[in-house]
C-alpha positions as CSV (number, residue, x, y, z in Angstrom):
1,M,-8.6,0.1,11.1
2,T,-5.8,-0.3,8.6
3,T,-7.0,-1.4,5.1
4,C,-5.1,-2.2,2.0
5,A,-4.6,0.9,-0.2
6,V,-5.0,-1.0,-3.5
7,K,-8.2,-0.1,-5.4
8,F,-10.9,-2.8,-4.9
9,C,-9.0,-4.7,-2.2
10,D,-11.0,-5.2,0.9
11,N,-8.3,-6.7,3.1
12,K,-8.1,-5.3,6.6
13,M,-5.1,-5.8,8.8
14,S,-7.2,-6.7,11.9
15,L,-9.2,-9.3,10.0
16,T,-6.4,-11.0,7.9
17,K,-3.9,-12.4,10.4
18,N,-2.1,-14.5,7.7
19,I,-1.4,-11.6,5.3
20,S,1.5,-9.1,5.8
21,Y,1.1,-5.4,5.2
22,F,3.8,-3.1,3.9
23,R,4.4,0.6,4.2
24,F,4.7,2.7,1.1
25,P,8.4,3.5,0.4
26,S,9.7,6.7,1.9
27,D,11.7,7.4,-1.4
28,P,9.4,9.7,-3.4
29,L,10.2,8.1,-6.8
30,R,9.5,4.6,-5.6
31,C,6.5,5.8,-3.6
32,K,5.0,7.3,-6.8
33,Q,5.4,3.9,-8.6
34,W,3.5,2.2,-5.8
35,M,0.7,4.9,-6.0
36,E,0.3,4.3,-9.7
37,K,0.1,0.5,-9.2
38,C,-2.6,1.0,-6.5
39,Q,-4.9,2.7,-9.0
40,T,-6.4,4.8,-6.3
41,E,-6.8,8.4,-7.5
42,H,-6.8,10.0,-4.0
43,L,-3.4,8.6,-3.2
44,L,-1.8,10.6,-6.1
45,K,-2.5,13.8,-4.2
46,K,-0.7,12.6,-1.1
47,D,2.9,13.3,-0.1
48,A,5.2,10.3,0.2
49,T,5.7,11.0,3.9
50,I,2.0,10.8,4.6
51,L,1.7,7.6,2.6
52,Y,4.6,6.0,4.4
53,K,3.1,6.9,7.8
54,N,-0.5,6.1,7.2
55,Y,-1.1,3.7,4.3
56,R,-0.3,0.0,3.7
57,V,-0.4,-2.5,0.8
58,C,-1.2,-6.1,1.7
59,G,1.0,-8.9,0.6
60,V,-1.6,-10.3,-1.8
61,H,-0.3,-7.7,-4.4
62,F,3.3,-8.8,-4.4
63,E,4.9,-11.7,-6.2
64,D,7.1,-14.1,-4.2
65,K,10.2,-12.8,-6.0
66,C,9.7,-9.4,-4.4
67,F,10.9,-10.8,-1.1
């Protein structure tokens, strides 16, 4: 089950049909910025490729101007 990677967020893709989920960027620099914003320590040890393939951030954590 895909869950949001942001610390303390309990949103799960299969349970929140009205929320979009976004892959981590494949660009290593931008991916690092996302990792830091997620405040989830175990993500800092992961490679950008792994994060892109396996982790998502739900739309709740983005401002409308991001789209």
